[in-house]
N, C-alpha and C positions, 0 to 999 in steps of 0.2 A: 504494500500500500504506500502510495506516494504521500509525503508530508507537504509537498509544494506542487502546485499546478500553475503553469503559465496560461494566461488567457489573453485573447485579442479578438477583435471582430474580424470575421472573414466570411466567405461564402463557398459554395461547392466548386467554384471556378479557380480558387487559389487561396493560399495562406497569406493574406494581404497584410496582416498585422495592423489593421485599421484601428483608430481610436473608437471608443464607445460614445459617439456623438450622433445626433439625429440623422445626419446625412448617411452615415455608414450603418447605423442600426437598422435603417429602412432597407438596406441592401443585404445585410448580413444574416447569418444563421444562428449566431450565438446570443442566447437570452439568459439572463440570470435565473429565472425559474427553471429552465431546462438543466442548467449546470448544477444548480443546488439540488434538484430532484435526483439527478444522476448520482451525486455524492451521497444523498440520503439513502438511495436504493442500494448503494455499494455495501451498506452495513458498517461503514467505518464509524467509530465513535471517538476518533482522535481529531484534534484541531488540524486543519489543513490551510496552508497559506495559499491564497489566490493572488498570484503576481501578474500584474499587467505587463505584457510584452508588446509594446506599441513602437513601431518603427516609423521614422520620418527620414526617408532617403533624400539625398541631395536633389533628385529630380521630382520628388514628391511635391505636389502643388501647395500643400499646406505646411511646408517645413517651418515657416516662420511662426506657426501657431502651435509649436510643440508643447510649451508649458500650458497654454490655454486648453489644448486637447487632453493633456494628461489630467489636469484639474477637473475637466468635465467628465472624463472617464471615471475618475475616483468618485465624484459626486453621483454619477449614474449607478455605480455598484453599491455605494453606501445605502441606497434605498432598499437594498436586498439583503445585505449582510450585517452582522453585528459589528459594532465599532470596537 
């Protein structure tokens, strides 16, 4: 059982490492309820770190929004997980 899981928004067409913001949440497949349900269904009773793995490549159109997108992603996930 893993004690840490990296998460990022993506879809079935690639592992994009998108931030969890409205623009990409509308296109992506990753939702907090599905992730948290899968963890609950695993039977694990240990604390698991969910680590954001969000990439802003040099050619990425929102590179200048890195900090803003990270803050928004954290706020999005905080709605679903304990602080």
